[in-house]
C-alpha positions as CSV (number, residue, x, y, z in Angstrom):
1,X,0.0,0.0,0.0
2,X,1.3,3.4,-0.9
3,X,0.5,6.2,1.6
4,X,1.1,9.9,0.9
5,X,0.4,12.6,3.5
6,X,0.7,16.3,2.9
7,X,-0.3,19.2,5.1
8,X,-0.9,22.7,3.8
9,X,-1.5,25.7,5.9
10,X,-2.4,28.7,3.7
11,X,-2.3,30.1,0.2
12,X,-3.2,33.7,1.4
13,X,-0.7,36.5,1.0
14,X,1.1,37.3,4.3
15,X,-0.7,40.1,6.2
16,X,-3.8,39.5,4.1
17,X,-6.8,38.9,6.4
18,X,-10.2,37.9,5.4
19,X,-13.4,38.3,7.4
20,X,-15.4,35.2,8.3
21,X,-18.0,36.2,5.6
22,X,-15.3,36.2,2.9
23,X,-13.9,32.9,4.1
24,X,-17.3,31.4,4.1
25,X,-17.9,32.7,0.6
26,X,-14.7,31.0,-0.6
27,X,-15.4,27.7,1.2
28,X,-19.0,27.4,0.0
29,X,-18.7,28.7,-3.6
30,X,-19.5,26.3,-6.4
31,X,-21.0,23.8,-4.0
32,X,-24.5,22.4,-4.5
33,X,-25.1,21.9,-0.8
34,X,-23.5,22.9,2.5
35,X,-24.2,20.6,5.5
36,X,-23.7,22.0,9.0
37,X,-23.6,25.6,7.8
38,X,-24.5,27.1,11.2
39,X,-21.8,25.1,13.0
40,X,-19.2,26.0,10.3
41,X,-20.0,29.7,10.6
42,X,-19.7,29.5,14.4
43,X,-16.2,27.9,14.0
44,X,-15.2,30.5,11.4
45,X,-16.1,33.3,13.8
46,X,-13.6,31.8,16.3
47,X,-10.8,30.3,14.3
48,X,-9.8,28.9,10.9
49,X,-11.1,25.6,9.8
50,X,-9.1,22.4,9.7
51,X,-9.9,20.2,6.7
52,X,-9.0,16.5,5.9
53,X,-9.2,15.2,2.4
54,X,-8.4,11.6,1.8
55,X,-8.8,9.3,-1.2
56,X,-8.0,5.8,-2.3
57,X,-7.1,5.6,-5.9
58,X,-8.2,2.8,-8.2
59,X,-5.4,3.4,-10.7
60,X,-3.1,6.2,-11.8
61,X,-4.3,9.7,-10.8
62,X,-5.9,11.4,-13.8
63,X,-7.6,14.7,-14.8
64,X,-10.6,14.1,-12.5
65,X,-8.3,14.8,-9.5
66,X,-8.3,18.5,-10.5
67,X,-11.9,18.9,-9.4
68,X,-11.2,18.5,-5.7
69,X,-7.8,20.3,-6.1
70,X,-9.7,23.4,-7.2
71,X,-11.9,23.3,-4.1
72,X,-8.8,22.7,-1.9
73,X,-7.3,25.8,-3.4
74,X,-10.4,27.7,-2.2
75,X,-9.9,26.3,1.3
76,X,-6.3,27.4,1.3
77,X,-7.3,30.9,0.1
78,X,-9.7,31.0,3.0
79,X,-6.8,30.3,5.4
80,X,-7.9,26.8,6.2
81,X,-5.4,24.1,7.3
82,X,-5.8,21.2,4.8
83,X,-4.4,17.7,5.4
84,X,-4.3,15.5,2.3
85,X,-4.0,11.7,2.3
86,X,-3.7,9.6,-0.9
87,X,-3.8,5.8,-0.5
88,X,-3.3,3.3,-3.3
89,X,-4.4,-0.3,-2.5
90,X,-3.5,-3.1,-4.9
91,X,-4.1,-6.8,-4.2
92,X,-1.6,-9.5,-5.2
93,X,-3.9,-10.6,-8.0
94,X,-3.9,-7.1,-9.5
95,X,-7.6,-6.6,-8.7
96,X,-8.3,-3.6,-6.5
97,X,-9.8,-4.6,-3.1
98,X,-11.6,-1.4,-2.3
99,X,-13.7,0.9,-4.4
100,X,-12.8,4.6,-5.0
101,X,-13.9,6.4,-1.9
102,X,-13.1,10.2,-1.7
103,X,-13.6,11.8,1.7
104,X,-13.8,15.4,2.7
105,X,-14.1,16.2,6.3
106,X,-14.2,19.7,7.9
107,X,-13.4,20.0,11.6
């Protein structure tokens, strides 16, 4: 099993501060639905969000990985701390043992 972990803290320019409303706008833009909106706003009023994104690939990474990367860029612009984990599972027979399962968790 291949395991890659990366941690990113911010993409915002130094000294550049955003209000919680601006951060929320970046975090929620281009999303069809936001779950736990009230709790997220309460956290944004106190501190920056910590976000975990994990995925298990079913083959070589391809162009579809740019979709979550664009959203992760929004999180970084909103001064969120993003942890990224990429797992690749391969069985000895060459058949993948687990289905593709992307996870995005905001804490």
